[in-house]
Structures are given as C-alpha cells and as structure tokens.
N, C-alpha and C positions, 0 to 999 in steps of 0.2 A: 490325783491322776487326771480327773476330769478338768480341773482348772488348768493344769499344764497343757493338756490337749487343746483346750480352747485358745490359750495364748499362742500355741504353735500355729493353729489354723488362722488366727488373727494376723500373725506375722506373715504367713504365706500370702494371705489375701492382700495385705498392704504392699508386699513386693510386687504382686501381679498388677495392682492398681497403679503403682508408681511407674512400672514398665509401660503400661498402656498409655499413661499420660505423657511419658517421654516420647513414645512413638507418634502420638497425635501432634505434639508440639513440633517435632521434627518435620512431619509432613506439612504442617501449616506454614512453617518458615520456608520450606522448599517451594510451596505454591506462591508465596509472595516474591521470592527471589527469582524463580523460574516459572512464571505463570503458564498455564496451558493455553495455547492459542485459541482465540474465540472464533467460533464459526456461526454462521447464520443460515437458515433456509427460508425460502419464501413459501408461505402457506397460501391458501386460496384467497385470502383477503389482502395479500401483499405485505403483511406485517412480518416482523422478524422474531425469531425465538431461538434461544441458545441451544444448540444440539451438537453432537459429534457425528462425523460421517461414519456410518456403520455399513454402508453398502456402496457400490459404485454408482454414484450420482454425478452431477456436474460440479466439479470442485474448481474454484478460482483461487489462485494464490496471488495476492496483491503485494507488490514490492514498491519501495520508494520513500518519498518524503511526505511533507504535510499535505500535499495534494492527494496522495493516496490515502492518507489518514482521514481526509475529509474536513480539515480545519476550515472554519468559516461557514460550514453548513449547519444551520440551526436544527435540522432534522437528524443529523448524525449519520446520514447515509453516505455522503460523498459520491464520487463517480462510481466507485466499486459497488456500493449498495444499489444505486440506480440501475447499473448494468445487471446486477443480480435479479432485480425485479422484472426487467424487460426480458431477460433470458428465460426466467421461469414462466412468464406468460407465453413466450414464443415456442418453447420446447415442451411445455407441460411436465417439466422435470423439477425435482428438488434441486436447488442451486445453493451451494455453500461458498462462503467467502472467508478466507483466512487473511486478515488484514495485518500486514507487517509494516505499514507506513510509519515513519518516525519524523516528527517535526524537526526541521533544521538539517536533515540529512543531505549530504552532498554525494556525488558519485563515488568518491573514495570511501565513504562510510558504508554504503551499500555493498561495494566490492569486497570490503573486509568481512562483512557479515556472510556473504556468499562463499567466501574462502574458509571461514573459521567456525561458523555456527551450524552444527549438525541438524538442528530443528528446522532452520530456514532451508537448508539444502534438501531435507526430506520433504518439506512441503512443496518445493519446486518439482521434485521427482514424481510426486503423487498427483500433481495438478493436471486437470484437463485443459485448463487455460491459465495463462499468467498475464497479469496486467501490471504496467510499470509506469511510474512517473518519476523522473530524476533530471537534474540539470538546472532547475530554477534557482536553487541556493548557490550553485556554482557561479552563476552569472550575476544574480542580484543579491549578494550576501551582506551588503552594508547599506544603510540608509543614506549615507553621505554621497555615494557616487552611483547609486542604482539608476540614475537618469543620465549618466555620462556614457553614451554608447561606445566611445573610443576606449574607455577603461574596461568596459564589459567585454568588448571584442577580444581583448588580450587573454581572457580567461578561457576562451572556447577550446583551444588546442589541448590543454591539459585535461579538461573535463571530458572531451571526446575520447581521449586515450583510455580513461577509466570506463567510459561508457562502452567502448568496444570490448573491454575485458568482461564487463557485466553481461553483455549479450552473449559472449562466447561461453561463459560459465553456465548461464541459464539454459542455453540450447544444448550444451553438452550434457547437462544433468537430465534434461527432458527434451529430446529431439522431436517428439511427436506433438507436444502441446502447442496450441496457438499462443503467440506472444504479441500482446497489444501494447504499443508504447503510446502514451498520451503526449502528443506534441505540445510544445510550449506556446503560450499566447502572450501578447504584450499587455502587462498589467497596468500600464500607464497611458491609456488612450486619451486622457483628458489633459495631458501636459503639453506644453508648447513644442517639445521635441519628440512627440509621439511617433512621427514618421521615421526618425533616426533610430529610436528604440525598437520599432517594428522591424527595421532592416536587420538589426543584430539578432533578434529572435528568429528571423527567417534564415539567417546564416547558420544558427544552431540547428534548426529543424532540417535544413538541407544536409548538414553533416550527419545527423543521426539517420536520416533517410538513406544515405549512401551506405551506412553500416548495416541497416536492416535489409537492404536489397540483397545482401549476400546470404540471407537465411530465408528460405521459402515459407517457413511457418510464421515469420515475423511480419507484423502489420503496423504501419505508421498511421495513427489516428489524428488527423488535423483538428485543432481546436481554435486556432487564431481567428478564423472567420467568425466564430461564435461570439467573440468579444470585440470585433472591429466596429460594428455598427451599434451605436447606443450601448457601448461596452460597459459603462459604469452601472448600468441596470443590473448586471450580472456579477459585479464585484462586491465582496463583503466590505465591512466598515474599516478593515485594516488596509485597504487600498492595494491588496495583493492577491489574496485568495478569492476563489469564486464564492458566491453566496449559495443558498439552497437552489435557487433557480438556475444558477450557472452550472453547478455540479449535475443537476438533472439533465441539462442539455448535453454535457460531456458524456454521461452514462448512456444516454439514448443514442448519441452519435456512435459510440463504441458498438452498441447493439446493431445499429444500422449498417456499420462497416462489416460486421460479421455476416450479414445477409448476402 
C-alpha cells in the first residue's frame, strides 16, 4: 500500500512539474515573439535603467524609422534618449521613453502599425509627449539615385499623403499630447549637388510643416541647419545617420523648442 501511494504521489508531482515547465516555455516564447516595450527613466546621474511606468510621470512615445531608433549613435541614446535626459534635468521628473523606431521604415509602414497594432496605439494614447521621425527612407531609399534630386522629388506626394494620415491618427488617439516631428536634414552636404539635394529636403519639410500647422499640439523641429555648416562632423560613418554628437544636437534642439 505504501509503495502504491508513493508511486501515485510521484506521478502527481511529475504532472505538476510538466505543466509548470510548459507554462514557462509558453511565456518565454511569447516574450520573444511579442517583447514588452522597453522604457527608461533618467536618474540623478543621467544614466538609464530599465523600468516600467507605475505612476503618472512624463512618458514619451517615440515613433518612426532608424533616426528614432538612434542608428549611428555609439551611445545608443539617439535623439529620444538625449531629449529624455534634458527633460529630466529641466522638469526634475522621471522621464520614460518607449522607443518604437524601426530601421528602414517608410511612412506606409508606420501608418500600418498605427492602424493595426494595439500596443502601439495604446502607447500613443498613454503618452504625455510623442516624438516622430519619418520620411527619410521614402525619399532616400536606394543608394543608386539618392543624390538625384529630380528622382527624389517625385516621391514626395505619396509620402506626404501617408504622413498626413499618420498625424491624423496620432492626434485622434491622443489630442492632448505634444507631437514633435523631427524635420529632415540633407545627409549629403559634401557632395557636388548638395544645394540641389538641400532644396528637395526643404520641399519635404515645407510640406510636413503645412500638415502640422492644422494641429495646435504639433510642433515642427528643424534640424537641417544643424548639419549645414561643417555637417560631416555630425554624420556617422554610413554617410546618412547622425553620429553621437549629431543626435545630441537634435535631442537638445527638441528640448529647446519645448521651452
């Protein structure tokens, strides 16, 4: 009888252990496929630590492409991280950034996310501030013609149409949050046709400014002047993205614009 009881208990224990293992494996796979958004807060030293927002502090939701992601920044902060640090210093609050930037994203990609991804929509709804960079890949998406202004110019209308829809959705989801759009800069200031490329960038910036003008909470943040003089000093080795110093200038510009 004792032996039979022991085997029954052993069997029950095995089933429970197997069930716990299955649950743990399922949760692990879910975290890989659908990772929890990463947030950071600024401490008194200006460094970052992974935390979740547990009370109403200043939350920034960052949307867009590789510029939002911070590609090219050796420190990993990008403009969103530098903005976070400055805001924490200025407001004496804990500032969180949920960075949703994706390398290679065009306006159509971000628009699809805003329409179909509940987690992105929820982050927009909960944000105190939304920062956005998009359009660079719409204009300069192939290496062969990125310096042909006439070709680039033909891409502006379609990209602007998607941009209008992005701003419309963001402001509808959260009509109270400040929306800061990072204006494009000319990433080719050292090439012979730099003036022509700069004109196309200005046409894009003029177009998005007209869109943002319809929304009182939206702010256009100019960056082209930051790269116009001695611009290559602030461009990374890929000849497109800002480097650490470049992103710092953009983040500080955003903080200054908010003042």
